[in-house]
A tleap script that builds the chain and sets N, CA, C and O, in Angstrom:
source leaprc.protein.ff14SB
mol = sequence {
  NMET ALA ILE ASN LEU ASP VAL LEU LEU GLN
  SER PRO ILE PHE ASP PHE TRP ALA VAL ASP
  CYS THR PHE VAL PRO LEU LYS SER GLN PRO
  SER ALA SER SER TYR PRO GLY ARG GLY ILE
  LEU ASN THR TYR SER THR ASP VAL THR ALA
  LEU ASP GLY SER LEU TYR SER ASP GLN ARG
  THR ILE LEU ASP ILE ARG GLU SER GLU PHE
  ALA VAL LEU PRO MET GLN ASN ASP HIE VAL
  ILE ILE PRO VAL ASP CYS ASN ASN VAL PRO
  LYS GLY GLU TYR GLN ILE VAL ASP ALA VAL
  SER ASP GLY GLY GLY GLN THR MET LEU THR
  ILE ARG LYS TYR GLU THR VAL CILE
}
set mol.1.N position { -5.454 4.823 -30.965 }
set mol.1.CA position { -4.486 5.569 -30.187 }
set mol.1.C position { -4.567 5.107 -28.731 }
set mol.1.O position { -5.650 5.040 -28.150 }
set mol.2.N position { -3.423 4.794 -28.161 }
set mol.2.CA position { -3.360 4.337 -26.774 }
set mol.2.C position { -3.424 5.510 -25.808 }
set mol.2.O position { -2.923 6.599 -26.088 }
set mol.3.N position { -4.045 5.263 -24.678 }
set mol.3.CA position { -4.144 6.276 -23.629 }
set mol.3.C position { -3.277 5.839 -22.466 }
set mol.3.O position { -3.380 4.703 -22.003 }
set mol.4.N position { -2.425 6.733 -21.990 }
set mol.4.CA position { -1.553 6.424 -20.862 }
set mol.4.C position { -2.264 6.835 -19.572 }
set mol.4.O position { -2.219 7.996 -19.165 }
set mol.5.N position { -2.924 5.857 -18.937 }
set mol.5.CA position { -3.671 6.153 -17.714 }
set mol.5.C position { -2.774 6.598 -16.573 }
set mol.5.O position { -3.195 7.372 -15.712 }
set mol.6.N position { -1.540 6.113 -16.563 }
set mol.6.CA position { -0.620 6.490 -15.496 }
set mol.6.C position { -0.381 7.997 -15.506 }
set mol.6.O position { -0.369 8.633 -14.452 }
set mol.7.N position { -0.193 8.562 -16.683 }
set mol.7.CA position { 0.099 9.999 -16.777 }
set mol.7.C position { -1.176 10.833 -16.700 }
set mol.7.O position { -1.231 11.817 -15.962 }
set mol.8.N position { -2.196 10.448 -17.453 }
set mol.8.CA position { -3.399 11.270 -17.553 }
set mol.8.C position { -4.319 11.186 -16.335 }
set mol.8.O position { -4.950 12.175 -15.965 }
set mol.9.N position { -4.396 10.010 -15.713 }
set mol.9.CA position { -5.361 9.829 -14.638 }
set mol.9.C position { -4.701 9.689 -13.267 }
set mol.9.O position { -5.055 10.403 -12.328 }
set mol.10.N position { -3.747 8.776 -13.154 }
set mol.10.CA position { -3.174 8.488 -11.846 }
set mol.10.C position { -2.311 9.619 -11.304 }
set mol.10.O position { -2.290 9.845 -10.094 }
set mol.11.N position { -1.618 10.315 -12.148 }
set mol.11.CA position { -0.747 11.399 -11.681 }
set mol.11.C position { -1.514 12.446 -10.871 }
set mol.11.O position { -1.110 12.744 -9.747 }
set mol.12.N position { -2.607 13.018 -11.398 }
set mol.12.CA position { -3.331 14.010 -10.587 }
set mol.12.C position { -4.019 13.403 -9.360 }
set mol.12.O position { -4.140 14.063 -8.328 }
set mol.13.N position { -4.465 12.157 -9.469 }
set mol.13.CA position { -5.099 11.512 -8.310 }
set mol.13.C position { -4.088 11.337 -7.188 }
set mol.13.O position { -4.391 11.623 -6.030 }
set mol.14.N position { -2.880 10.865 -7.522 }
set mol.14.CA position { -1.851 10.674 -6.512 }
set mol.14.C position { -1.349 12.011 -5.963 }
set mol.14.O position { -1.023 12.108 -4.780 }
set mol.15.N position { -1.286 13.036 -6.805 }
set mol.15.CA position { -0.882 14.356 -6.317 }
set mol.15.C position { -1.845 14.865 -5.256 }
set mol.15.O position { -1.438 15.581 -4.341 }
set mol.16.N position { -3.117 14.502 -5.370 }
set mol.16.CA position { -4.126 14.977 -4.427 }
set mol.16.C position { -4.227 14.091 -3.185 }
set mol.16.O position { -4.293 14.612 -2.071 }
set mol.17.N position { -4.240 12.740 -3.350 }
set mol.17.CA position { -4.564 11.834 -2.259 }
set mol.17.C position { -3.381 11.151 -1.587 }
set mol.17.O position { -3.501 10.734 -0.435 }
set mol.18.N position { -2.258 11.023 -2.256 }
set mol.18.CA position { -1.156 10.216 -1.726 }
set mol.18.C position { -0.508 10.854 -0.496 }
set mol.18.O position { -0.439 12.076 -0.362 }
set mol.19.N position { -0.039 9.982 0.394 }
set mol.19.CA position { 0.695 10.419 1.576 }
set mol.19.C position { 2.144 9.943 1.448 }
set mol.19.O position { 2.426 8.919 0.824 }
set mol.20.N position { 3.043 10.700 2.045 }
set mol.20.CA position { 4.457 10.329 2.030 }
set mol.20.C position { 4.682 9.132 2.939 }
set mol.20.O position { 4.053 9.010 3.990 }
set mol.21.N position { 5.578 8.257 2.527 }
set mol.21.CA position { 5.921 7.102 3.332 }
set mol.21.C position { 7.355 6.680 3.036 }
set mol.21.O position { 7.980 7.182 2.102 }
set mol.22.N position { 7.862 5.768 3.828 }
set mol.22.CA position { 9.224 5.248 3.665 }
set mol.22.C position { 9.138 3.746 3.460 }
set mol.22.O position { 8.516 3.037 4.251 }
set mol.23.N position { 9.762 3.267 2.403 }
set mol.23.CA position { 9.769 1.838 2.097 }
set mol.23.C position { 11.062 1.214 2.601 }
set mol.23.O position { 12.147 1.758 2.391 }
set mol.24.N position { 10.941 0.079 3.261 }
set mol.24.CA position { 12.082 -0.670 3.800 }
set mol.24.C position { 12.160 -1.968 2.983 }
set mol.24.O position { 11.385 -2.891 3.232 }
set mol.25.N position { 13.085 -2.055 2.008 }
set mol.25.CA position { 13.117 -3.182 1.068 }
set mol.25.C position { 13.805 -4.428 1.625 }
set mol.25.O position { 14.878 -4.804 1.152 }
set mol.26.N position { 13.206 -5.062 2.614 }
set mol.26.CA position { 13.812 -6.225 3.251 }
set mol.26.C position { 13.937 -7.410 2.300 }
set mol.26.O position { 14.919 -8.149 2.372 }
set mol.27.N position { 12.958 -7.610 1.402 }
set mol.27.CA position { 12.966 -8.733 0.465 }
set mol.27.C position { 13.297 -8.314 -0.966 }
set mol.27.O position { 14.056 -9.002 -1.649 }
set mol.28.N position { 12.742 -7.203 -1.423 }
set mol.28.CA position { 12.917 -6.803 -2.817 }
set mol.28.C position { 14.343 -6.359 -3.126 }
set mol.28.O position { 14.833 -6.579 -4.234 }
set mol.29.N position { 15.004 -5.742 -2.168 }
set mol.29.CA position { 16.383 -5.281 -2.326 }
set mol.29.C position { 17.081 -5.400 -0.969 }
set mol.29.O position { 17.289 -4.383 -0.307 }
set mol.30.N position { 17.445 -6.603 -0.537 }
set mol.30.CA position { 17.950 -6.823 0.827 }
set mol.30.C position { 19.150 -5.969 1.218 }
set mol.30.O position { 19.305 -5.641 2.394 }
set mol.31.N position { 19.995 -5.603 0.276 }
set mol.31.CA position { 21.187 -4.828 0.623 }
set mol.31.C position { 20.966 -3.322 0.508 }
set mol.31.O position { 21.852 -2.540 0.854 }
set mol.32.N position { 19.811 -2.913 0.032 }
set mol.32.CA position { 19.527 -1.479 -0.158 }
set mol.32.C position { 18.981 -0.870 1.128 }
set mol.32.O position { 18.444 -1.562 1.993 }
set mol.33.N position { 19.135 0.438 1.225 }
set mol.33.CA position { 18.602 1.142 2.391 }
set mol.33.C position { 17.167 1.596 2.114 }
set mol.33.O position { 16.677 1.494 0.990 }
set mol.34.N position { 16.515 2.089 3.141 }
set mol.34.CA position { 15.148 2.591 3.020 }
set mol.34.C position { 15.102 3.760 2.049 }
set mol.34.O position { 16.094 4.468 1.875 }
set mol.35.N position { 13.955 3.961 1.416 }
set mol.35.CA position { 13.819 5.052 0.459 }
set mol.35.C position { 12.415 5.660 0.564 }
set mol.35.O position { 11.468 4.981 0.961 }
set mol.36.N position { 12.288 6.942 0.206 }
set mol.36.CA position { 10.986 7.606 0.299 }
set mol.36.C position { 10.082 7.225 -0.875 }
set mol.36.O position { 10.550 6.863 -1.954 }
set mol.37.N position { 8.804 7.316 -0.636 }
set mol.37.CA position { 7.812 7.076 -1.676 }
set mol.37.C position { 6.499 7.684 -1.240 }
set mol.37.O position { 6.443 8.458 -0.284 }
set mol.38.N position { 5.448 7.329 -1.946 }
set mol.38.CA position { 4.130 7.795 -1.567 }
set mol.38.C position { 3.097 6.779 -2.016 }
set mol.38.O position { 3.364 5.945 -2.882 }
set mol.39.N position { 1.922 6.855 -1.424 }
set mol.39.CA position { 0.848 5.939 -1.784 }
set mol.39.C position { -0.477 6.412 -1.218 }
set mol.39.O position { -0.527 7.288 -0.355 }
set mol.40.N position { -1.537 5.823 -1.715 }
set mol.40.CA position { -2.880 6.148 -1.244 }
set mol.40.C position { -3.311 5.055 -0.271 }
set mol.40.O position { -3.453 3.893 -0.650 }
set mol.41.N position { -3.513 5.436 0.972 }
set mol.41.CA position { -3.863 4.502 2.044 }
set mol.41.C position { -5.377 4.389 2.164 }
set mol.41.O position { -6.090 5.392 2.109 }
set mol.42.N position { -5.861 3.159 2.329 }
set mol.42.CA position { -7.294 2.952 2.491 }
set mol.42.C position { -7.539 1.661 3.261 }
set mol.42.O position { -6.692 0.768 3.272 }
set mol.43.N position { -8.687 1.564 3.899 }
set mol.43.CA position { -9.093 0.358 4.612 }
set mol.43.C position { -10.507 -0.002 4.203 }
set mol.43.O position { -11.396 0.849 4.170 }
set mol.44.N position { -10.705 -1.286 3.891 }
set mol.44.CA position { -12.017 -1.796 3.508 }
set mol.44.C position { -12.498 -2.776 4.568 }
set mol.44.O position { -11.721 -3.574 5.093 }
set mol.45.N position { -13.777 -2.705 4.872 }
set mol.45.CA position { -14.342 -3.689 5.797 }
set mol.45.C position { -14.872 -4.877 4.997 }
set mol.45.O position { -15.313 -4.735 3.857 }
set mol.46.N position { -14.818 -6.039 5.621 }
set mol.46.CA position { -15.285 -7.267 4.992 }
set mol.46.C position { -16.130 -8.038 5.999 }
set mol.46.O position { -15.687 -8.291 7.119 }
set mol.47.N position { -17.331 -8.407 5.606 }
set mol.47.CA position { -18.201 -9.228 6.442 }
set mol.47.C position { -18.388 -10.574 5.751 }
set mol.47.O position { -18.745 -10.641 4.575 }
set mol.48.N position { -18.140 -11.641 6.501 }
set mol.48.CA position { -18.306 -12.994 5.984 }
set mol.48.C position { -19.395 -13.676 6.798 }
set mol.48.O position { -19.337 -13.705 8.027 }
set mol.49.N position { -20.388 -14.224 6.104 }
set mol.49.CA position { -21.477 -14.934 6.781 }
set mol.49.C position { -21.102 -16.404 6.915 }
set mol.49.O position { -20.781 -17.064 5.927 }
set mol.50.N position { -21.143 -16.907 8.130 }
set mol.50.CA position { -20.848 -18.311 8.394 }
set mol.50.C position { -22.073 -19.169 8.095 }
set mol.50.O position { -23.168 -18.646 7.889 }
set mol.51.N position { -21.887 -20.477 8.072 }
set mol.51.CA position { -22.989 -21.399 7.779 }
set mol.51.C position { -24.118 -21.300 8.796 }
set mol.51.O position { -25.278 -21.548 8.465 }
set mol.52.N position { -23.785 -20.938 10.036 }
set mol.52.CA position { -24.815 -20.826 11.073 }
set mol.52.C position { -25.502 -19.465 11.077 }
set mol.52.O position { -26.343 -19.196 11.935 }
set mol.53.N position { -25.148 -18.603 10.119 }
set mol.53.CA position { -25.772 -17.291 10.021 }
set mol.53.C position { -25.046 -16.187 10.766 }
set mol.53.O position { -25.395 -15.014 10.632 }
set mol.54.N position { -24.035 -16.548 11.553 }
set mol.54.CA position { -23.277 -15.525 12.274 }
set mol.54.C position { -22.371 -14.769 11.299 }
set mol.54.O position { -22.076 -15.245 10.203 }
set mol.55.N position { -21.940 -13.587 11.725 }
set mol.55.CA position { -21.077 -12.751 10.890 }
set mol.55.C position { -19.674 -12.675 11.464 }
set mol.55.O position { -19.486 -12.572 12.677 }
set mol.56.N position { -18.702 -12.727 10.585 }
set mol.56.CA position { -17.304 -12.476 10.953 }
set mol.56.C position { -16.900 -11.208 10.235 }
set mol.56.O position { -16.948 -11.148 9.006 }
set mol.57.N position { -16.505 -10.200 10.979 }
set mol.57.CA position { -16.102 -8.922 10.401 }
set mol.57.C position { -14.599 -8.771 10.466 }
set mol.57.O position { -13.976 -9.087 11.479 }
set mol.58.N position { -14.022 -8.288 9.388 }
set mol.58.CA position { -12.580 -8.070 9.317 }
set mol.58.C position { -12.347 -6.823 8.482 }
set mol.58.O position { -13.291 -6.199 7.997 }
set mol.59.N position { -11.085 -6.470 8.323 }
set mol.59.CA position { -10.758 -5.334 7.475 }
set mol.59.C position { -9.517 -5.646 6.662 }
set mol.59.O position { -8.707 -6.495 7.034 }
set mol.60.N position { -9.383 -4.948 5.551 }
set mol.60.CA position { -8.229 -5.089 4.668 }
set mol.60.C position { -7.669 -3.694 4.453 }
set mol.60.O position { -8.365 -2.804 3.964 }
set mol.61.N position { -6.411 -3.511 4.820 }
set mol.61.CA position { -5.752 -2.220 4.657 }
set mol.61.C position { -4.848 -2.298 3.440 }
set mol.61.O position { -4.067 -3.239 3.294 }
set mol.62.N position { -4.958 -1.299 2.566 }
set mol.62.CA position { -4.173 -1.296 1.333 }
set mol.62.C position { -3.432 0.022 1.172 }
set mol.62.O position { -3.802 1.043 1.751 }
set mol.63.N position { -2.374 -0.030 0.368 }
set mol.63.CA position { -1.630 1.161 -0.033 }
set mol.63.C position { -1.425 1.041 -1.530 }
set mol.63.O position { -0.684 0.172 -1.989 }
set mol.64.N position { -2.082 1.916 -2.304 }
set mol.64.CA position { -1.912 1.926 -3.752 }
set mol.64.C position { -0.679 2.749 -4.103 }
set mol.64.O position { -0.478 3.838 -3.566 }
set mol.65.N position { 0.154 2.217 -5.017 }
set mol.65.CA position { 1.357 2.932 -5.458 }
set mol.65.C position { 1.385 2.994 -6.980 }
set mol.65.O position { 0.812 2.141 -7.657 }
set mol.66.N position { 2.060 4.015 -7.509 }
set mol.66.CA position { 2.281 4.130 -8.958 }
set mol.66.C position { 3.570 3.396 -9.301 }
set mol.66.O position { 4.628 3.696 -8.747 }
set mol.67.N position { 3.482 2.446 -10.205 }
set mol.67.CA position { 4.642 1.658 -10.592 }
set mol.67.C position { 5.743 2.515 -11.205 }
set mol.67.O position { 6.923 2.198 -11.057 }
set mol.68.N position { 5.379 3.591 -11.889 }
set mol.68.CA position { 6.366 4.451 -12.545 }
set mol.68.C position { 7.252 5.204 -11.549 }
set mol.68.O position { 8.284 5.751 -11.938 }
set mol.69.N position { 6.868 5.240 -10.284 }
set mol.69.CA position { 7.644 5.940 -9.266 }
set mol.69.C position { 8.681 5.050 -8.584 }
set mol.69.O position { 9.366 5.497 -7.665 }
set mol.70.N position { 8.805 3.794 -9.023 }
set mol.70.CA position { 9.714 2.846 -8.383 }
set mol.70.C position { 10.639 2.197 -9.406 }
set mol.70.O position { 10.195 1.759 -10.467 }
set mol.71.N position { 11.937 2.139 -9.077 }
set mol.71.CA position { 12.891 1.404 -9.918 }
set mol.71.C position { 12.670 -0.093 -9.719 }
set mol.71.O position { 12.690 -0.858 -10.684 }
set mol.72.N position { 12.461 -0.513 -8.474 }
set mol.72.CA position { 12.133 -1.893 -8.115 }
set mol.72.C position { 10.882 -1.830 -7.242 }
set mol.72.O position { 10.869 -1.148 -6.217 }
set mol.73.N position { 9.839 -2.538 -7.649 }
set mol.73.CA position { 8.584 -2.493 -6.892 }
set mol.73.C position { 8.724 -3.196 -5.548 }
set mol.73.O position { 9.394 -4.224 -5.452 }
set mol.74.N position { 8.095 -2.648 -4.512 }
set mol.74.CA position { 8.063 -3.337 -3.221 }
set mol.74.C position { 7.375 -4.688 -3.395 }
set mol.74.O position { 6.517 -4.852 -4.262 }
set mol.75.N position { 7.758 -5.648 -2.566 }
set mol.75.CA position { 7.163 -6.968 -2.655 }
set mol.75.C position { 6.803 -7.503 -1.278 }
set mol.75.O position { 7.063 -6.861 -0.261 }
set mol.76.N position { 6.207 -8.675 -1.258 }
set mol.76.CA position { 5.782 -9.299 -0.012 }
set mol.76.C position { 6.939 -9.382 0.973 }
set mol.76.O position { 8.058 -9.737 0.601 }
set mol.77.N position { 6.670 -9.057 2.212 }
set mol.77.CA position { 7.603 -9.036 3.350 }
set mol.77.C position { 8.490 -7.796 3.412 }
set mol.77.O position { 9.273 -7.667 4.353 }
set mol.78.N position { 8.401 -6.880 2.451 }
set mol.78.CA position { 9.007 -5.566 2.631 }
set mol.78.C position { 8.156 -4.824 3.662 }
set mol.78.O position { 7.036 -5.239 3.960 }
set mol.79.N position { 8.680 -3.744 4.198 }
set mol.79.CA position { 7.927 -2.933 5.161 }
set mol.79.C position { 7.718 -1.545 4.591 }
set mol.79.O position { 8.468 -1.094 3.725 }
set mol.80.N position { 6.701 -0.881 5.080 }
set mol.80.CA position { 6.440 0.506 4.712 }
set mol.80.C position { 6.059 1.258 5.990 }
set mol.80.O position { 5.238 0.801 6.784 }
set mol.81.N position { 6.675 2.409 6.156 }
set mol.81.CA position { 6.401 3.259 7.315 }
set mol.81.C position { 5.575 4.446 6.832 }
set mol.81.O position { 5.999 5.203 5.959 }
set mol.82.N position { 4.389 4.593 7.415 }
set mol.82.CA position { 3.481 5.681 7.057 }
set mol.82.C position { 3.357 6.577 8.278 }
set mol.82.O position { 2.616 6.263 9.210 }
set mol.83.N position { 4.084 7.700 8.278 }
set mol.83.CA position { 4.075 8.558 9.479 }
set mol.83.C position { 2.678 9.063 9.841 }
set mol.83.O position { 2.268 8.983 10.999 }
set mol.84.N position { 1.944 9.583 8.846 }
set mol.84.CA position { 0.585 10.083 9.072 }
set mol.84.C position { -0.248 9.833 7.825 }
set mol.84.O position { 0.281 9.761 6.716 }
set mol.85.N position { -1.571 9.698 8.019 }
set mol.85.CA position { -2.450 9.551 6.863 }
set mol.85.C position { -2.889 10.927 6.370 }
set mol.85.O position { -2.382 11.946 6.839 }
set mol.86.N position { -3.833 10.959 5.422 }
set mol.86.CA position { -4.262 12.236 4.841 }
set mol.86.C position { -4.995 13.122 5.847 }
set mol.86.O position { -5.208 14.306 5.585 }
set mol.87.N position { -5.380 12.564 6.992 }
set mol.87.CA position { -6.036 13.336 8.053 }
set mol.87.C position { -5.069 13.710 9.168 }
set mol.87.O position { -5.479 14.185 10.227 }
set mol.88.N position { -3.781 13.491 8.917 }
set mol.88.CA position { -2.716 13.799 9.869 }
set mol.88.C position { -2.778 12.911 11.126 }
set mol.88.O position { -2.351 13.321 12.205 }
set mol.89.N position { -3.316 11.688 10.968 }
set mol.89.CA position { -3.385 10.718 12.059 }
set mol.89.C position { -2.164 9.803 11.963 }
set mol.89.O position { -1.928 9.226 10.902 }
set mol.90.N position { -1.380 9.648 13.035 }
set mol.90.CA position { -0.206 8.765 12.997 }
set mol.90.C position { -0.613 7.327 12.657 }
set mol.90.O position { -1.596 6.813 13.191 }
set mol.91.N position { 0.149 6.683 11.766 }
set mol.91.CA position { -0.180 5.323 11.343 }
set mol.91.C position { 0.868 4.303 11.794 }
set mol.91.O position { 0.509 3.340 12.472 }
set mol.92.N position { 2.139 4.472 11.451 }
set mol.92.CA position { 3.165 3.547 11.912 }
set mol.92.C position { 3.747 2.674 10.820 }
set mol.92.O position { 3.752 3.033 9.643 }
set mol.93.N position { 4.243 1.504 11.242 }
set mol.93.CA position { 4.940 0.595 10.330 }
set mol.93.C position { 4.039 -0.571 9.952 }
set mol.93.O position { 3.300 -1.101 10.782 }
set mol.94.N position { 4.115 -0.961 8.680 }
set mol.94.CA position { 3.307 -2.045 8.148 }
set mol.94.C position { 4.192 -3.028 7.386 }
set mol.94.O position { 5.250 -2.664 6.873 }
set mol.95.N position { 3.741 -4.271 7.322 }
set mol.95.CA position { 4.395 -5.298 6.510 }
set mol.95.C position { 3.535 -5.511 5.268 }
set mol.95.O position { 2.309 -5.573 5.358 }
set mol.96.N position { 4.176 -5.624 4.120 }
set mol.96.CA position { 3.451 -5.887 2.880 }
set mol.96.C position { 3.173 -7.386 2.805 }
set mol.96.O position { 4.099 -8.195 2.863 }
set mol.97.N position { 1.899 -7.755 2.676 }
set mol.97.CA position { 1.534 -9.169 2.619 }
set mol.97.C position { 1.118 -9.619 1.222 }
set mol.97.O position { 1.044 -10.819 0.954 }
set mol.98.N position { 0.846 -8.664 0.330 }
set mol.98.CA position { 0.465 -9.012 -1.035 }
set mol.98.C position { 0.638 -7.790 -1.924 }
set mol.98.O position { 0.508 -6.656 -1.465 }
set mol.99.N position { 0.931 -8.025 -3.191 }
set mol.99.CA position { 1.061 -6.949 -4.175 }
set mol.99.C position { 0.409 -7.401 -5.470 }
set mol.99.O position { 0.759 -8.445 -6.020 }
set mol.100.N position { -0.553 -6.601 -5.959 }
set mol.100.CA position { -1.276 -6.952 -7.175 }
set mol.100.C position { -1.304 -5.741 -8.103 }
set mol.100.O position { -1.764 -4.667 -7.716 }
set mol.101.N position { -0.810 -5.918 -9.328 }
set mol.101.CA position { -0.828 -4.853 -10.324 }
set mol.101.C position { -2.176 -4.828 -11.029 }
set mol.101.O position { -2.777 -5.875 -11.271 }
set mol.102.N position { -2.650 -3.626 -11.357 }
set mol.102.CA position { -3.911 -3.523 -12.100 }
set mol.102.C position { -3.677 -3.541 -13.608 }
set mol.102.O position { -4.630 -3.470 -14.383 }
set mol.103.N position { -2.414 -3.634 -14.029 }
set mol.103.CA position { -2.098 -3.669 -15.450 }
set mol.103.C position { -2.106 -2.298 -16.102 }
set mol.103.O position { -1.828 -2.182 -17.295 }
set mol.104.N position { -2.420 -1.258 -15.341 }
set mol.104.CA position { -2.478 0.094 -15.883 }
set mol.104.C position { -1.495 1.033 -15.225 }
set mol.104.O position { -1.610 2.251 -15.362 }
set mol.105.N position { -0.514 0.475 -14.503 }
set mol.105.CA position { 0.500 1.306 -13.887 }
set mol.105.C position { 0.342 1.511 -12.397 }
set mol.105.O position { 1.090 2.284 -11.799 }
set mol.106.N position { -0.605 0.841 -11.791 }
set mol.106.CA position { -0.818 0.967 -10.345 }
set mol.106.C position { -0.765 -0.415 -9.698 }
set mol.106.O position { -1.280 -1.388 -10.250 }
set mol.107.N position { -0.137 -0.494 -8.522 }
set mol.107.CA position { -0.085 -1.737 -7.757 }
set mol.107.C position { -0.741 -1.514 -6.410 }
set mol.107.O position { -0.483 -0.514 -5.740 }
set mol.108.N position { -1.593 -2.455 -6.016 }
set mol.108.CA position { -2.252 -2.402 -4.725 }
set mol.108.C position { -1.479 -3.303 -3.763 }
set mol.108.O position { -1.385 -4.514 -3.963 }
set mol.109.N position { -0.933 -2.694 -2.726 }
set mol.109.CA position { -0.233 -3.430 -1.689 }
set mol.109.C position { -1.201 -3.686 -0.539 }
set mol.109.O position { -1.752 -2.746 0.034 }
set mol.110.N position { -1.406 -4.947 -0.206 }
set mol.110.CA position { -2.169 -5.268 0.992 }
set mol.110.C position { -1.170 -5.263 2.135 }
set mol.110.O position { -0.144 -5.941 2.073 }
set mol.111.N position { -1.466 -4.502 3.176 }
set mol.111.CA position { -0.512 -4.321 4.272 }
set mol.111.C position { -1.170 -4.664 5.602 }
set mol.111.O position { -2.391 -4.592 5.745 }
set mol.112.N position { -0.340 -5.038 6.570 }
set mol.112.CA position { -0.843 -5.265 7.926 }
set mol.112.C position { 0.106 -4.590 8.906 }
set mol.112.O position { 1.311 -4.495 8.675 }
set mol.113.N position { -0.468 -4.132 9.989 }
set mol.113.CA position { 0.295 -3.409 11.011 }
set mol.113.C position { 1.427 -4.289 11.522 }
set mol.113.O position { 1.229 -5.470 11.808 }
set mol.114.N position { 2.620 -3.700 11.635 }
set mol.114.CA position { 3.784 -4.413 12.133 }
set mol.114.C position { 4.137 -3.831 13.491 }
set mol.114.O position { 4.464 -2.649 13.604 }
set mol.115.N position { 4.069 -4.656 14.508 }
set mol.115.CA position { 4.384 -4.212 15.856 }
set mol.115.C position { 5.359 -5.189 16.488 }
set mol.115.O position { 5.210 -6.402 16.342 }
set mol.116.N position { 6.331 -4.679 17.171 }
set mol.116.CA position { 7.299 -5.544 17.846 }
set mol.116.C position { 6.943 -5.673 19.310 }
set mol.116.O position { 6.393 -4.750 19.911 }
set mol.117.N position { 7.253 -6.805 19.871 }
set mol.117.CA position { 6.983 -7.056 21.287 }
set mol.117.C position { 8.203 -6.612 22.080 }
set mol.117.O position { 9.333 -6.993 21.776 }
set mol.118.N position { 7.957 -5.812 23.088 }
set mol.118.CA position { 9.089 -5.305 23.899 }
set mol.118.C position { 9.197 -6.133 25.142 }
set mol.118.O position { 10.075 -5.891 25.971 }
savepdb mol mol.pdb
quit
């Protein structure tokens, strides 16, 4: 018997952790307007050791989404606006730089802050 992880596991997790956001489909649907969605925002730190023993520290910001909540999945170069995170901290606009499905109904979007020069 198959287990539907999207319904049994991801649904309650997203109901608890996901934040509201707005997707701007610049690449996935160029003629479509922005639409609401939700996702789980997180940031991971990464330390890389160089050959000389020094450390390079960076971070990777991701937004996990449920594939079942989208008619067309966001793709690279689309934008996502996250007004506030789960702690009510303003976040802003991000560009999607990568999208990877876990094969179980969830896609991890790697995002980077999008800022315009005035």
